[in-house]
C-alpha positions as a printed NumPy array, in Angstrom:
array([[-37.732,   7.455,  15.06 ],
       [-35.425,   4.582,  14.977],
       [-31.511,   4.413,  14.759],
       [-29.538,   1.733,  12.871],
       [-25.782,   1.005,  12.91 ],
       [-24.795,  -1.355,  10.255],
       [-27.565,  -4.215,  10.647],
       [-28.205,  -3.398,  14.126],
       [-31.475,  -1.702,  14.889],
       [-32.187,   0.261,  18.127],
       [-35.847,   0.275,  19.426],
       [-38.05 ,   3.029,  18.352],
       [-37.346,   6.25 ,  20.325],
       [-34.798,   4.458,  22.446],
       [-31.969,   6.951,  21.708],
       [-31.325,  10.694,  21.303],
       [-28.607,  12.081,  19.145],
       [-26.519,  15.231,  19.42 ],
       [-24.208,  16.061,  16.437],
       [-21.349,  18.361,  15.663],
       [-19.201,  19.086,  12.668],
       [-15.638,  20.289,  12.538],
       [-13.75 ,  21.427,   9.453],
       [-10.155,  19.873,   9.175],
       [ -7.466,  21.981,   7.641],
       [ -4.189,  20.747,   6.298],
       [ -0.871,  22.061,   7.116],
       [ -1.242,  24.318,   3.961],
       [ -4.375,  25.717,   5.567],
       [ -6.578,  24.134,   3.113],
       [-10.079,  22.759,   4.18 ],
       [ -9.97 ,  19.094,   3.146],
       [-12.464,  17.283,   5.291],
       [-15.402,  17.721,   7.707],
       [-15.33 ,  15.486,  10.931],
       [-18.919,  14.558,  11.992],
       [-19.356,  13.424,  15.65 ],
       [-22.503,  11.78 ,  16.774],
       [-23.083,  11.457,  20.515],
       [-25.841,   8.647,  21.115],
       [-27.58 ,   8.653,  24.406],
       [-29.959,   5.674,  24.944],
       [-31.866,   3.666,  27.553],
       [-31.991,  -0.032,  27.096],
       [-35.235,  -1.707,  28.227],
       [-35.985,  -5.361,  28.998],
       [-38.419,  -7.34 ,  30.991],
       [-35.955,  -9.295,  33.021],
       [-32.495,  -8.893,  34.094],
       [-31.304, -11.81 ,  32.123],
       [-32.855, -10.3  ,  29.038],
       [-30.991,  -7.082,  29.71 ],
       [-27.665,  -8.926,  29.772],
       [-28.432, -10.446,  26.298],
       [-29.557,  -6.984,  24.937],
       [-26.308,  -5.224,  26.076],
       [-24.213,  -7.873,  24.83 ],
       [-25.781,  -7.473,  21.455],
       [-25.418,  -3.761,  21.573],
       [-21.684,  -4.1  ,  22.511],
       [-21.147,  -6.465,  19.65 ],
       [-22.799,  -4.258,  17.197],
       [-20.626,  -1.259,  18.149],
       [-17.343,  -3.102,  18.63 ],
       [-15.954,  -1.852,  15.358],
       [-16.301,   1.017,  12.845],
       [-16.837,   0.569,   9.284],
       [-20.785,   0.681,   9.167],
       [-23.449,   3.204,   8.136],
       [-25.18 ,   5.114,  10.8  ],
       [-28.691,   5.851,   9.83 ],
       [-31.606,   7.607,  11.514],
       [-35.069,   6.538,  10.154],
       [-38.313,   8.377,  10.308],
       [-41.316,   6.434,  11.672],
       [-42.389,   5.573,   8.069],
       [-38.891,   3.97 ,   7.343],
       [-37.707,   6.829,   5.266],
       [-34.093,   8.2  ,   5.983],
       [-33.946,  11.286,   8.081],
       [-30.164,  11.403,   8.417],
       [-27.27 ,   9.041,   7.234],
       [-23.569,   8.91 ,   7.805],
       [-22.456,   6.338,   5.108],
       [-19.263,   4.318,   5.386],
       [-18.614,   4.104,   1.716],
       [-17.723,   7.761,   1.289],
       [-15.951,   8.273,   4.65 ],
       [-12.144,   8.89 ,   4.626],
       [-10.683,   5.648,   6.054],
       [-14.182,   4.348,   7.031],
       [-16.434,   5.385,   9.79 ],
       [-15.279,   4.552,  13.463],
       [-16.648,   4.191,  17.004],
       [-14.523,   6.381,  19.317],
       [-16.671,   5.386,  22.38 ],
       [-18.028,   2.012,  22.531],
       [-21.126,   1.471,  24.652],
       [-20.393,   3.028,  28.005],
       [-22.54 ,   3.176,  31.272],
       [-22.677,   5.629,  34.007],
       [-20.677,   4.979,  37.065],
       [-23.491,   5.473,  39.521],
       [-26.503,   3.284,  38.666],
       [-28.049,   3.689,  42.014],
       [-31.888,   3.714,  41.572],
       [-31.767,   2.463,  38.111],
       [-33.736,  -0.865,  37.789],
       [-31.978,  -3.79 ,  36.146],
       [-34.582,  -3.617,  33.298],
       [-33.839,  -0.119,  32.368],
       [-30.19 ,   0.656,  31.54 ],
       [-28.689,   4.022,  30.234],
       [-25.784,   3.975,  27.881],
       [-23.555,   6.363,  25.8  ],
       [-21.859,   5.956,  22.335],
       [-19.786,   8.249,  20.168],
       [-19.566,   7.664,  16.417],
       [-17.286,   9.713,  14.188],
       [-16.696,  10.057,  10.391],
       [-14.58 ,  12.309,   8.203],
       [-15.869,  13.271,   4.739],
       [-14.305,  15.213,   1.948],
       [-15.218,  18.776,   1.477],
       [-13.582,  18.976,  -1.991],
       [-13.093,  16.444,  -4.786],
       [ -9.868,  14.997,  -6.086],
       [ -6.509,  14.168,  -4.544],
       [ -5.393,  16.818,  -2.229],
       [ -1.851,  18.044,  -1.274],
       [ -2.037,  18.02 ,   2.571],
       [  1.619,  18.964,   3.433],
       [  4.68 ,  20.399,   1.785],
       [  7.993,  21.612,   3.236],
       [ 11.471,  22.015,   2.035],
       [ 14.844,  23.483,   3.233],
       [ 18.27 ,  24.296,   1.964],
       [ 21.31 ,  23.58 ,   3.917],
       [ 24.366,  25.523,   2.734],
       [ 27.841,  24.018,   3.816],
       [ 31.143,  25.603,   3.479],
       [ 32.479,  28.96 ,   2.628],
       [ 35.021,  28.028,  -0.239],
       [ 37.895,  29.056,   2.048],
       [ 40.953,  27.156,   2.967],
       [ 40.813,  23.504,   4.058],
       [ 42.69 ,  22.317,   7.108],
       [ 43.49 ,  18.77 ,   8.481],
       [ 45.053,  17.713,  11.854],
       [ 48.036,  15.45 ,  11.179],
       [ 48.266,  12.4  ,  13.353],
       [ 51.378,  12.138,  15.556],
       [ 52.573,   9.398,  17.936],
       [ 52.12 ,  11.563,  21.069],
       [ 50.789,  15.02 ,  21.93 ],
       [ 48.397,  17.366,  20.144],
       [ 47.919,  16.803,  16.461],
       [ 49.266,  19.719,  14.387],
       [ 46.968,  21.605,  12.282],
       [ 47.955,  21.818,   8.492],
       [ 46.491,  23.738,   5.668],
       [ 46.091,  21.469,   2.641],
       [ 44.341,  23.698,   0.016],
       [ 43.789,  27.448,  -0.324],
       [ 40.217,  26.767,  -1.422],
       [ 37.443,  24.422,  -0.848],
       [ 34.176,  23.596,  -2.338],
       [ 30.543,  24.717,  -1.598],
       [ 27.805,  22.324,  -0.827],
       [ 24.057,  22.566,  -0.564],
       [ 21.73 ,  19.873,   0.814],
       [ 18.155,  20.301,  -0.575],
       [ 15.594,  18.286,   1.336],
       [ 11.834,  18.245,   2.084],
       [  8.743,  16.197,   2.242],
       [  5.227,  16.168,   1.003],
       [  1.963,  14.383,   1.602],
       [ -1.149,  13.814,  -0.458],
       [ -4.417,  12.153,   0.547],
       [ -4.831,   9.435,  -2.057],
       [ -1.46 ,   8.866,  -3.729],
       [  2.161,   9.616,  -3.383],
       [  3.2  ,  13.111,  -4.528],
       [  6.191,  13.979,  -6.709],
       [  9.285,  15.205,  -5.052],
       [ 10.618,  18.59 ,  -5.877],
       [ 13.143,  18.876,  -8.775],
       [ 16.845,  19.26 ,  -8.02 ],
       [ 17.67 ,  23.002,  -8.094],
       [ 21.182,  22.757,  -9.48 ],
       [ 21.171,  19.455, -11.606],
       [ 24.538,  20.098, -13.32 ],
       [ 26.388,  19.881,  -9.985],
       [ 24.26 ,  17.205,  -8.277],
       [ 26.077,  14.351,  -6.46 ],
       [ 23.878,  11.697,  -7.936],
       [ 25.227,   8.889,  -5.864],
       [ 23.859,  10.786,  -2.719],
       [ 20.276,  11.405,  -3.959],
       [ 17.705,   9.914,  -1.524],
       [ 13.977,   9.506,  -2.037],
       [ 11.853,   7.759,   0.595],
       [  8.225,   6.575,   0.558],
       [  6.591,   6.161,   3.88 ],
       [  3.78 ,   3.647,   4.299],
       [  0.21 ,   5.41 ,   4.201],
       [ -1.72 ,   5.772,   7.279],
       [ -4.689,   3.15 ,   7.766],
       [ -8.044,   3.5  ,   9.408],
       [-10.027,   0.258,   9.679],
       [ -7.931,  -1.149,   6.946],
       [ -8.272,   1.654,   4.535],
       [ -5.121,   3.604,   3.535],
       [ -4.862,   7.442,   3.238],
       [ -2.268,  10.108,   3.633],
       [  0.734,   9.191,   1.43 ],
       [  4.003,  10.763,   2.299],
       [  7.323,  11.138,   0.407],
       [ 10.639,  12.804,   1.25 ],
       [ 13.699,  13.631,  -0.764],
       [ 17.288,  14.885,  -0.358],
       [ 19.628,  16.132,  -3.057],
       [ 23.34 ,  17.082,  -2.422],
       [ 25.078,  19.523,  -4.775],
       [ 28.889,  20.435,  -4.738],
       [ 30.725,  23.077,  -6.693],
       [ 33.412,  25.775,  -6.746],
       [ 31.065,  28.765,  -6.613],
       [ 28.647,  29.829,  -3.947],
       [ 25.17 ,  28.736,  -4.366],
       [ 22.262,  31.086,  -3.914],
       [ 18.47 ,  30.288,  -3.901],
       [ 15.394,  29.692,  -1.92 ],
       [ 13.493,  26.456,  -1.154],
       [ 10.961,  25.272,  -3.749],
       [  7.564,  26.781,  -3.42 ],
       [  4.401,  24.699,  -3.684],
       [  3.979,  22.759,  -6.87 ]])
């Protein structure tokens, strides 16, 4: 069998593979991707030490970056296994470039062992996925008397009551993340008493992997003020 990474081809039966797969769960405990890990163990052969230097240089250049297909071919050229870049989330990646054992005593310069680790994440369900959602309510004030400390030229500032009642306030804030696009924020819970000049929405730049964007996050904050106490619970999932 023969292994290919991008346009680079290993010699027939030069490598052995061990593979594993891990299911990735979002903060909402939803399975959204499967992480495939391929450990490549190989022996590079060459007739001379000089040829070995060139072969290893070509191997390191080929596995310098992610973003390529990894394909295992049968002896007749048909595909036995393939990890395509086109459907990988954020592209495929090389998490361990060509590495060599520390102790090479007894290994001839014309036979050289190496290790490489390849990873790729693939969707386990179609469509844009909500990965994260959280919201909290912060209740401020009791509606009771309002006091101030009056400034004086010297000595402690005296405390003085200025009103017998005060307002109630609530800050509704949260954040959400989707895989392929920005999610919508929650709706204001008490729109009639919202302080519109204090509304805040924030879009964070998506994460990038090999130049491919994914995981779009938005956050929000609404402030409400009124003469009656507010009651309620944070917004549940949309």
